[in-house]
One Martini backbone bead per residue (centre of mass of N, CA, C, O) as a GRO file, in nm:
protein
  159
    1MET     BB    1   4.552  -4.156  -1.704
    2THR     BB    2   4.593  -3.998  -1.392
    3VAL     BB    3   4.660  -3.677  -1.257
    4GLY     BB    4   4.600  -3.577  -0.930
    5CYS     BB    5   4.387  -3.814  -0.885
    6GLU     BB    6   4.156  -3.951  -0.699
    7GLN     BB    7   3.981  -4.226  -0.607
    8LEU     BB    8   3.672  -4.278  -0.492
    9PRO     BB    9   3.496  -4.440  -0.298
   10GLN     BB   10   3.244  -4.668  -0.297
   11VAL     BB   11   2.901  -4.637  -0.230
   12PRO     BB   12   2.676  -4.820  -0.128
   13ASP     BB   13   2.361  -4.916  -0.247
   14THR     BB   14   2.061  -4.959  -0.040
   15GLY     BB   15   1.776  -4.818  -0.167
   16GLY     BB   16   1.711  -4.532   0.001
   17GLY     BB   17   1.755  -4.280  -0.173
   18SER     BB   18   1.463  -4.258  -0.305
   19LYS     BB   19   1.321  -4.207  -0.044
   20VAL     BB   20   1.452  -3.944   0.027
   21LEU     BB   21   1.372  -3.790  -0.228
   22HIS     BB   22   1.069  -3.816  -0.198
   23ALA     BB   23   1.061  -3.670   0.081
   24LYS     BB   24   1.172  -3.400  -0.023
   25ILE     BB   25   0.957  -3.345  -0.232
   26LEU     BB   26   0.707  -3.353  -0.037
   27LEU     BB   27   0.803  -3.133   0.153
   28ALA     BB   28   0.809  -2.908  -0.074
   29LEU     BB   29   0.506  -2.922  -0.143
   30ILE     BB   30   0.403  -2.861   0.142
   31CYS     BB   31   0.528  -2.579   0.160
   32ILE     BB   32   0.401  -2.450  -0.096
   33ALA     BB   33   0.104  -2.497   0.002
   34ALA     BB   34   0.130  -2.327   0.262
   35LEU     BB   35   0.212  -2.052   0.126
   36ASP     BB   36  -0.043  -2.035  -0.062
   37SER     BB   37  -0.256  -2.012   0.193
   38VAL     BB   38  -0.140  -1.750   0.258
   39PRO     BB   39  -0.238  -1.449   0.309
   40CYS     BB   40  -0.241  -1.152   0.137
   41ALA     BB   41  -0.171  -0.829   0.099
   42ALA     BB   42  -0.424  -0.621  -0.018
   43HIS     BB   43  -0.591  -0.428  -0.215
   44HIS     BB   44  -0.831  -0.198  -0.127
   45SER     BB   45  -1.141  -0.081  -0.109
   46PHE     BB   46  -1.299   0.183  -0.027
   47ALA     BB   47  -1.544   0.039   0.131
   48ALA     BB   48  -1.358  -0.127   0.338
   49GLU     BB   49  -1.272   0.173   0.501
   50PHE     BB   50  -1.481   0.381   0.383
   51ASP     BB   51  -1.732   0.649   0.409
   52GLY     BB   52  -1.932   0.791   0.148
   53THR     BB   53  -2.135   0.953   0.370
   54LYS     BB   54  -1.844   1.109   0.511
   55PRO     BB   55  -1.768   1.395   0.456
   56VAL     BB   56  -1.443   1.587   0.448
   57ARG     BB   57  -1.264   1.879   0.566
   58LEU     BB   58  -0.915   1.968   0.551
   59VAL     BB   59  -0.701   2.202   0.734
   60GLY     BB   60  -0.346   2.193   0.712
   61THR     BB   61  -0.029   2.063   0.819
   62ILE     BB   62   0.253   1.920   0.743
   63THR     BB   63   0.424   1.626   0.908
   64ARG     BB   64   0.401   1.385   0.687
   65ILE     BB   65   0.560   1.159   0.444
   66GLU     BB   66   0.447   0.888   0.214
   67TRP     BB   67   0.597   0.768  -0.083
   68THR     BB   68   0.401   0.486  -0.147
   69ASN     BB   69   0.322   0.149  -0.191
   70PRO     BB   70  -0.006   0.152  -0.290
   71HIS     BB   71   0.021   0.420  -0.105
   72SER     BB   72  -0.008   0.736  -0.008
   73TYR     BB   73   0.100   0.946   0.270
   74PHE     BB   74  -0.040   1.204   0.482
   75TYR     BB   75   0.012   1.454   0.739
   76LEU     BB   76  -0.210   1.647   0.961
   77ASP     BB   77  -0.245   1.948   1.124
   78VAL     BB   78  -0.570   1.997   1.290
   79ALA     BB   79  -0.796   2.239   1.383
   80ASP     BB   80  -1.045   2.282   1.574
   81SER     BB   81  -1.301   2.491   1.701
   82LYS     BB   82  -1.107   2.501   1.984
   83GLY     BB   83  -0.780   2.463   1.886
   84HIS     BB   84  -0.734   2.168   1.859
   85ILE     BB   85  -0.477   1.935   1.786
   86ALA     BB   86  -0.472   1.718   1.511
   87ASN     BB   87  -0.369   1.411   1.365
   88TRP     BB   88  -0.390   1.325   1.030
   89ALA     BB   89  -0.466   1.071   0.795
   90CYS     BB   90  -0.379   1.040   0.441
   91GLU     BB   91  -0.507   0.882   0.161
   92SER     BB   92  -0.356   0.779  -0.149
   93GLY     BB   93  -0.230   0.727  -0.419
   94ASN     BB   94   0.007   0.629  -0.605
   95PRO     BB   95   0.290   0.787  -0.723
   96GLY     BB   96   0.238   0.746  -1.021
   97ALA     BB   97  -0.057   0.845  -1.038
   98LEU     BB   98   0.006   1.135  -0.918
   99SER     BB   99   0.199   1.215  -1.137
  100ARG     BB  100   0.002   1.189  -1.384
  101ARG     BB  101  -0.174   1.430  -1.233
  102GLY     BB  102   0.068   1.652  -1.128
  103TRP     BB  103   0.186   1.506  -0.857
  104LYS     BB  104   0.468   1.570  -0.696
  105LYS     BB  105   0.684   1.507  -0.451
  106GLY     BB  106   0.791   1.824  -0.432
  107ASP     BB  107   0.495   1.986  -0.383
  108ILE     BB  108   0.550   1.882  -0.084
  109LYS     BB  109   0.603   1.996   0.264
  110PHE     BB  110   0.691   2.070   0.552
  111GLY     BB  111   0.432   2.309   0.661
  112ASP     BB  112   0.232   2.284   0.457
  113LYS     BB  113  -0.072   2.384   0.319
  114LEU     BB  114  -0.382   2.193   0.307
  115ILE     BB  115  -0.654   2.083   0.115
  116VAL     BB  116  -0.894   1.815   0.214
  117ASP     BB  117  -1.100   1.597   0.040
  118GLY     BB  118  -1.308   1.336   0.205
  119TYR     BB  119  -1.325   1.025   0.381
  120LEU     BB  120  -1.403   0.857   0.634
  121ALA     BB  121  -1.343   0.624   0.851
  122LYS     BB  122  -1.523   0.358   0.980
  123ASP     BB  123  -1.364   0.357   1.275
  124GLY     BB  124  -1.323   0.679   1.361
  125SER     BB  125  -1.061   0.776   1.282
  126LYS     BB  126  -0.783   0.991   1.179
  127PHE     BB  127  -0.889   0.888   0.866
  128ILE     BB  128  -0.849   0.946   0.519
  129ASP     BB  129  -0.976   0.981   0.186
  130ALA     BB  130  -0.798   1.160  -0.062
  131ARG     BB  131  -0.962   1.293  -0.328
  132ARG     BB  132  -0.908   1.616  -0.277
  133VAL     BB  133  -0.624   1.832  -0.358
  134THR     BB  134  -0.487   2.128  -0.231
  135LEU     BB  135  -0.226   2.289  -0.312
  136PRO     BB  136  -0.013   2.546  -0.241
  137ASP     BB  137  -0.046   2.659  -0.556
  138GLY     BB  138  -0.374   2.565  -0.606
  139ARG     BB  139  -0.375   2.303  -0.705
  140VAL     BB  140  -0.595   2.041  -0.822
  141VAL     BB  141  -0.617   1.692  -0.706
  142TYR     BB  142  -0.652   1.366  -0.752
  143GLY     BB  143  -0.613   1.117  -0.470
  144GLY     BB  144  -0.714   0.874  -0.563
  145SER     BB  145  -0.779   0.538  -0.639
  146ALA     BB  146  -0.795   0.369  -0.909
  147GLY     BB  147  -1.067   0.140  -0.895
  148ASP     BB  148  -1.202   0.154  -0.580
  149GLY     BB  149  -1.516   0.285  -0.591
  150GLY     BB  150  -1.516   0.563  -0.526
  151PRO     BB  151  -1.568   0.885  -0.519
  152GLY     BB  152  -1.476   0.986  -0.842
  153ASP     BB  153  -1.413   0.711  -0.989
  154SER     BB  154  -1.362   0.677  -1.329
  155ALA     BB  155  -1.275   0.368  -1.345
  156SER     BB  156  -1.569   0.262  -1.234
  157GLN     BB  157  -1.737   0.373  -1.448
  158GLY     BB  158  -1.969   0.149  -1.598
  159LYS     BB  159  -1.960  -0.135  -1.419
   0.00000   0.00000   0.00000
């Protein structure tokens, strides 16, 4: 005896249910295969974006900081020999790696002066790989990404 429950009417099985289930599974597999074939944004090597034969030194003031993964970025206003100001983007390692090297997020702020030794982007833009950064307090830190194969990358030595 059941109390408070109604028995639902039986829906006759026409035999098409398994075909619908198989079609749904096939559709799911096609979607997974399609997503798997989409290229993902990957971490790039030094040589993919920068020219190791074109070193540059920038001396400028910080205008923007992006403490992000997989790279941190900071931007400097740099005066050229004629006094014209240009904003340069500087790419460095990820925040965790920079922190392990002694460079903490709070070590730089807007308006601070930095000296950055790095390498120019291959496309000629105002974008460099920041390999060595002299912080406002005079400390010098390695700013590159470990294992990227660029100049001074100790993780790639002996490979």
